C-alpha positions as a Markdown table, in Angstrom:
| # | Residue | x | y | z |
|---|---|---|---|---|
| 1 | Met | 18.0 | -6.1 | -3.9 |
| 2 | Ala | 15.4 | -7.7 | -6.1 |
| 3 | Asn | 17.9 | -9.8 | -8.1 |
| 4 | Gln | 19.8 | -11.1 | -5.0 |
| 5 | Trp | 19.0 | -14.6 | -3.8 |
| 6 | Leu | 20.5 | -17.1 | -1.3 |
| 7 | Leu | 21.5 | -20.5 | -2.4 |
| 8 | Leu | 22.0 | -23.4 | 0.0 |
| 9 | Lys | 25.5 | -24.7 | -0.8 |
| 10 | Glu | 24.7 | -28.3 | -0.4 |
| 11 | His | 22.0 | -28.1 | -3.2 |
| 12 | Trp | 24.2 | -26.5 | -5.8 |
| 13 | Gln | 27.2 | -27.6 | -7.9 |
| 14 | Val | 29.4 | -24.7 | -8.8 |
| 15 | Gly | 30.8 | -24.6 | -12.3 |
| 16 | Pro | 34.5 | -24.7 | -13.1 |
| 17 | Gly | 36.8 | -22.3 | -11.4 |
| 18 | Gly | 35.3 | -22.5 | -7.9 |
| 19 | Leu | 32.9 | -19.6 | -7.4 |
| 20 | Ser | 31.9 | -19.2 | -11.0 |
| 21 | Ala | 28.8 | -17.4 | -12.3 |
| 22 | Thr | 26.9 | -20.6 | -13.1 |
| 23 | Val | 25.4 | -23.3 | -10.8 |
| 24 | Thr | 23.3 | -26.4 | -11.4 |
| 25 | Ala | 20.3 | -27.0 | -9.1 |
| 26 | Gln | 19.9 | -30.4 | -7.4 |
| 27 | Pro | 16.4 | -31.8 | -6.5 |
| 28 | Gly | 14.2 | -29.9 | -4.1 |
| 29 | Thr | 16.0 | -26.6 | -4.4 |
| 30 | Val | 14.7 | -23.0 | -3.9 |
| 31 | Leu | 16.3 | -19.6 | -4.2 |
| 32 | Lys | 15.3 | -17.6 | -1.2 |
| 33 | Lys | 15.7 | -14.2 | 0.4 |
| 34 | Ser | 16.2 | -15.4 | 4.0 |
| 35 | Glu | 18.0 | -18.3 | 5.7 |
| 36 | Leu | 14.7 | -19.3 | 7.3 |
| 37 | Ile | 13.3 | -22.8 | 6.3 |
| 38 | Ser | 11.8 | -22.5 | 2.8 |
| 39 | Gly | 8.4 | -23.7 | 4.0 |
| 40 | Glu | 8.2 | -20.8 | 6.5 |
| 41 | Leu | 8.7 | -18.1 | 3.8 |
| 42 | Pro | 6.0 | -16.4 | 1.9 |
| 43 | Pro | 5.9 | -17.0 | -1.9 |
| 44 | Asn | 7.5 | -13.6 | -2.7 |
| 45 | Leu | 10.6 | -14.5 | -0.7 |
| 46 | Lys | 11.4 | -17.9 | -2.5 |
| 47 | Arg | 11.5 | -19.3 | -5.9 |
| 48 | Asn | 11.4 | -23.1 | -6.7 |
| 49 | Val | 14.1 | -24.4 | -9.0 |
| 50 | Ser | 13.8 | -27.7 | -10.9 |
| 51 | Phe | 16.5 | -30.3 | -10.9 |
| 52 | Ala | 19.3 | -29.6 | -13.5 |
| 53 | Thr | 18.3 | -26.0 | -13.9 |
| 54 | Val | 21.3 | -23.8 | -14.7 |
| 55 | Glu | 21.2 | -20.3 | -13.2 |
| 56 | His | 23.5 | -17.5 | -14.6 |
| 57 | Phe | 24.6 | -14.6 | -12.4 |
| 58 | Thr | 25.9 | -11.1 | -13.0 |
| 59 | Lys | 28.8 | -11.6 | -10.5 |
| 60 | Pro | 30.6 | -14.6 | -9.0 |
| 61 | Leu | 28.9 | -16.2 | -6.0 |
| 62 | Val | 29.8 | -14.8 | -2.6 |
| 63 | Ala | 29.9 | -17.0 | 0.5 |
| 64 | Val | 27.6 | -15.6 | 3.2 |
| 65 | Asp | 28.4 | -18.2 | 5.8 |
| 66 | Glu | 29.2 | -22.0 | 5.9 |
| 67 | Ala | 25.7 | -22.8 | 4.5 |
| 68 | Tyr | 24.8 | -20.2 | 1.9 |
| 69 | Trp | 26.1 | -18.3 | -1.1 |
| 70 | Leu | 24.7 | -14.9 | -2.2 |
| 71 | Ala | 23.9 | -14.7 | -5.9 |
| 72 | Asn | 22.9 | -11.9 | -8.3 |
| 73 | Leu | 20.6 | -13.2 | -10.9 |
| 74 | Lys | 20.8 | -11.9 | -14.4 |
């Protein structure tokens, strides 16, 4: 889906309540469509996110595996 993105868990701080609908980006973060290294993805499959950006989602984050969450952007 166009509004679904992967978030590397170690780069995000989840809001109160565990898997809440808001996260705050840490330095050097991207939202991406694949678990490949960001530098290997074409521009249409990744989106840079600046430090301290807050993203809001339509559903709570879902753990994909040990490293990533799946998020639905508003």
